[in-house]
Steps between C-alpha positions, in 0.01 A plus 500: 500500500404867550228672696320589176536149363415248775481205257867509398444539125803721449669241281227548235575869489868423452428260214623202698342156495384343825707212627288196586543366853753226543358153526556140401562440129210362296467126520584335172223273386591164351475472124303179541140522607399179680151390415253396763467123506168321525648152482374412848143568385520264203678232701233526766217479246655196335540326837139581594374364167696176538384466860133549407517240223678254730243560776207442264660179382535383862131575548413252230456732203645339190728688263627385162839329514669770293433762772779339707733428208847644441362669188252699707782591737693654208193694387433643846869580541503680165197708596663588834824612332302693239320704764824560687680620185201688355498237225834622364765264372454152355542292818135495610375433147736208448376334819135546407557371146689190613248426774192563285609307193633211707173497696300483179735234367467279809131534584298629207653403165456184302810300416486616138564862604768450766801490262427860397508659845874564539546632143221747577682605818822566305314694230320711760823576687671597174219735401511658844869590468451627144194717561559632851566876519836641592546557870562845644687589818473804725789664680500801728752760390678742732581865472880529457516801734283385790506123458123490552248332266392726216294270281469161341661364186347214307738262324346263248623161393582607145776741601818415313822413672572308816333733750204260488539130434257231391587131521265210422601136541261215417651151505842661470740751649633850439793705628533877490766743619383854570749786466258790540595769752134598534335160543124528549390137523287289267330165486608135509271206419621144556272204430671162520821691441746738658682825445801681639530878512843646578477849653848509654620765252174695500397792719177644639404862553214475746259208468464218248214250480556147371197273464571127497257222416635148550277193458692172527807708428748733661692823467852588607581867563860617536468824696766723662517441873445866591164527323187503713279212381134491605337164431197527729270581207572168327282198577663156536275192506677169543815687407748743652669834451847494651760776530843333509709813449812552707476833681790735422393788725207734546202470268445805280134597545517725193541192280186293553389203292141389563412143408138432413324203347404142574710188553320164487696175528815698429736752650689827472867483596677830574881494492787746484751280316 
C-alpha cells in the first residue's frame, strides 16, 4: 500500500490476481436430495376419517356393512399409498383394484356374474403392465473438479445394458446378477412371486434408485456391505424391510442405494452374501 494508493490495488497494476482469503473449504452437498415427507399428514387424515365414522356409528347412525369390510380397508389403504407416492408405481392401484372388485363381488353382484371377477382382475393387471409408460429416474451429477452438484441427468427405463434393471415376477420368480460398474437402479415388481437381484459384483458412482413393489411376494437384494442403503422412502404394510448385511468396515457415503416402493404382505431382504 502506498500513500497515493490507499486501497492497496497495486497487484492489479502488476498484472497479478488477488488471492482470496483463507477459509473453510466448500461443503460438499450430497448427491441425493431427500424429499420432504407428508406421510404424517395422510396418516393423520386417515385416522381422523376412521374415528369420525366410528363415532357416528356409536351415536346410532347406521352405515352399510361394506363400509367396515376388509375390502374397504384395502381401498382406503390404496388411496393412502397413492397420495403418499404421488400415484406412482403399481402398489396403490393393485390394492384399490382388489378391494373394489372383491367389494362388488361380495355385496353388489348376482351369482351369475361372480365367476368373472377374478379373470377381469388378471386381465386388468396384465393390461396395466403392458401399457404403462417407462419409468424415468433423476440423479444429481457432480462437477469433477469441485465435487459440487452441476445439474441433473435423467435416466429412462429403456436404456440398454445393466445400468438399469427391470424385474417383474407374477406367480413366479426371477434371478438377476448385475455386473455394471455404473449401476443406476431400476424397478422390481413382485406379485405372488419373488425375485433376487445380485449386486455384489456391481458398483455405484454416486446414487442409485431402486423401486420395489411387493404384494404377497418378496425381494432379496445381495448388496456389498460398504454401500449406504437408504430404505426410509419405502413403505411396508404388514411386511418388513430388513438389512441383514454383515458390516465389513465404514460405510462409503459416495455409494448410496435408495430403496423406494411399497411392500404389502411381503418383505425386502437385504444381504451381503
